[in-house]
C-alpha positions as CSV (number, residue, x, y, z in Angstrom):
1,M,87.5,38.6,-240.5
2,K,85.0,36.7,-242.4
3,K,82.3,38.3,-244.8
4,F,79.6,35.2,-244.4
5,Y,78.7,33.2,-242.0
6,S,76.5,29.7,-241.9
7,I,73.4,29.5,-240.9
8,R,74.5,27.2,-238.1
9,E,77.1,29.6,-237.5
10,V,74.7,32.3,-237.1
11,C,72.6,30.2,-235.0
12,E,75.3,29.4,-232.6
13,M,76.2,33.1,-232.4
14,A,72.8,34.3,-231.8
15,G,71.9,31.3,-229.4
16,V,68.5,30.5,-231.7
17,S,67.4,28.3,-233.6
18,R,67.4,27.4,-237.3
19,A,63.9,27.9,-237.8
20,T,64.2,31.8,-236.4
21,V,67.5,32.1,-239.0
22,Q,65.2,31.4,-241.8
23,R,62.4,33.5,-240.7
24,R,64.7,36.5,-240.4
25,L,66.0,35.4,-243.7
26,D,62.4,35.2,-245.5
27,D,61.2,37.9,-244.3
28,G,64.2,40.1,-245.2
29,T,65.7,40.8,-241.6
30,L,68.7,38.8,-242.6
31,Q,70.6,39.3,-246.2
32,S,72.1,36.4,-247.6
33,I,73.6,35.4,-250.8
34,K,73.9,31.7,-252.7
35,L,77.4,30.4,-253.5
36,G,76.4,27.1,-255.1
37,T,74.3,25.7,-252.8
38,A,75.1,27.1,-249.8
39,R,73.6,30.2,-248.3
40,R,75.5,32.8,-246.6
41,I,74.5,35.6,-244.2
42,T,76.6,38.7,-244.6
43,V,78.3,40.6,-242.0
44,S,76.5,43.3,-242.2
45,S,73.4,42.1,-242.0
46,L,74.1,40.0,-238.9
47,N,75.3,42.6,-237.2
48,G,72.2,45.3,-237.9
49,W,70.3,42.1,-236.4
50,L,72.7,41.7,-233.2
51,G,73.2,45.3,-232.6
52,G,76.4,46.1,-234.0
53,T,79.8,45.1,-232.6
54,L,77.9,42.2,-231.2
55,A,78.3,40.0,-233.4
56,E,82.1,40.5,-234.3
57,E,82.5,39.8,-230.2
58,T,80.6,36.7,-230.6
59,A,81.9,35.0,-233.7
60,C,85.1,35.4,-231.9
61,A,84.1,34.1,-228.6
62,V,82.7,30.9,-230.5
63,R,85.6,30.7,-233.2
64,G,86.8,29.9,-229.4
65,R,89.8,33.4,-230.3
């Protein structure tokens, strides 16, 4: 299982726009790290925002598993 997700992956999993994810990053709802020039959102932060195991189930569906 992944430990970090890109903003695009989070948008797909949550069914929201990039702007919504950016607002959640700005207001501290979602936590992220910088890897070079890329921003990655932590799984624990995403789980908290999406409601626990929902993030894991959604991630599997997005990846086609």
